[in-house]
C-alpha positions in Angstrom: 0.0 0.0 0.0 1.4 3.4 -0.9 0.9 6.5 1.2 -1.6 7.8 -1.3 -3.7 4.6 -0.9 -3.7 5.0 2.9 -5.3 8.4 2.6 -8.2 6.9 0.6 -8.9 4.2 3.2 -10.0 6.7 5.9 -9.0 7.4 9.4 -8.3 4.6 11.8 -11.2 3.5 13.9 -11.7 5.4 17.2 -11.1 3.4 20.3 -14.9 3.5 20.9 -15.5 2.1 17.4 -12.9 -0.6 17.9 -14.3 -1.5 21.3 -17.8 -1.8 19.9 -16.6 -3.9 17.0 -14.8 -6.3 19.4 -17.8 -6.5 21.7 -20.1 -7.3 18.7 -17.6 -10.0 17.5 -17.4 -11.6 20.9 -21.2 -11.6 21.2 -21.5 -13.3 17.7 -18.9 -15.9 18.7 -20.4 -16.7 22.1 -23.9 -16.9 20.7 -22.8 -20.0 18.8 -21.0 -21.8 21.7 -22.4 -24.8 23.5 -22.7 -23.3 27.0 -22.8 -26.7 28.8 -19.6 -27.8 26.9 -17.8 -24.5 27.7 -18.8 -24.7 31.4 -17.7 -28.4 31.5 -14.3 -27.5 30.0 -13.9 -24.8 32.6 -14.6 -27.2 35.4 -12.2 -29.8 33.8 -9.5 -27.1 34.0 -10.3 -26.1 37.6 -10.1 -29.7 38.7 -6.9 -30.3 36.9 -5.1 -27.1 37.9 -6.4 -26.6 41.4 -7.2 -30.2 42.4 -10.8 -29.1 43.2 -12.9 -31.9 44.6 -16.2 -30.0 44.2 -16.9 -27.2 41.8 -19.7 -25.3 40.2 -20.4 -22.4 37.9 -23.1 -19.8 38.5 -24.2 -17.6 35.7 -25.8 -14.2 35.8 -29.3 -13.9 34.3 -29.7 -10.3 33.2 -33.5 -10.6 32.8 -34.0 -11.5 36.4 -30.7 -10.1 37.8 -29.9 -13.3 39.6 -27.0 -15.7 39.7 -28.0 -19.3 39.1 -26.3 -22.7 39.0 -25.4 -23.7 35.5 -23.2 -26.7 36.3 -21.9 -28.5 39.3 -20.0 -31.7 40.0 -17.8 -33.4 42.6 -18.0 -34.4 46.2 -21.3 -33.1 47.7 -21.6 -30.6 44.8 -25.3 -31.3 44.6 -25.7 -28.9 47.5 -25.4 -26.2 44.8 -28.2 -27.6 42.6 -30.7 -25.0 41.8 -29.0 -22.1 43.6 -30.5 -18.8 42.7 -29.5 -15.6 44.4 -29.2 -11.9 43.9 -25.7 -10.8 42.7 -25.1 -8.8 45.8 -25.7 -11.6 48.3 -23.0 -13.4 50.2 -19.5 -14.2 49.3 -20.5 -15.5 45.8 -22.2 -12.1 45.2 -19.1 -10.4 46.4 -16.9 -12.1 43.8 -19.5 -11.4 41.1 -20.1 -7.7 42.0 -16.5 -6.8 42.7 -15.2 -8.9 39.8 -12.4 -9.9 42.1 -11.1 -13.4 43.1 -12.3 -14.3 46.6 -10.6 -17.0 48.6 -12.1 -18.4 51.8 -9.5 -20.6 53.5 -11.9 -21.9 56.2 -15.5 -22.2 55.2 -16.7 -22.6 58.8 -15.1 -19.3 59.8 -16.9 -17.3 57.1 -20.3 -15.9 58.0 -21.3 -14.2 54.8 -22.6 -17.2 52.9 -25.9 -16.9 51.0 -27.0 -20.0 52.9 -24.6 -21.0 55.6 -26.4 -24.3 56.4 -26.1 -25.4 52.8 -22.5 -24.5 52.5 -21.4 -25.9 55.8 -23.4 -29.1 55.1 -21.6 -29.5 51.8 -18.3 -30.6 53.5 -16.2 -27.9 51.8 -13.2 -26.8 53.7 -12.1 -23.9 51.5 -13.5 -22.1 48.6 -11.9 -20.2 45.7 -14.3 -18.0 43.7 -13.3 -16.6 40.3 -15.6 -14.3 38.4 -15.5 -15.2 34.7 -15.8 -12.0 32.8 
């Protein structure tokens, strides 16, 4: 391309335009993904990398503004079946709303659970929550 050709192409996209284009491309890509397969692959990695014995993924439903269980597996993971909570509730909500990793080294010493009886009854000893953005 010669300098003269570059002038006819037009100005480079603005950062807003480029950001919008990337967001649209990501939406198009993710709209064709198999959500269950992606979530299962994420849990495979979590188990392999962190040695997790129980893990689950909650997804945000924008239409109801709730977090709900998408997938769960492992030792006593059925305790997280059909969890549905507001995104500002408990330690899970803290991870979601702050978009920060939250580590709870001793489950029994944490009192901000969305349902303490459910979490304590699950047999978990520690919890590592990572918001997937």
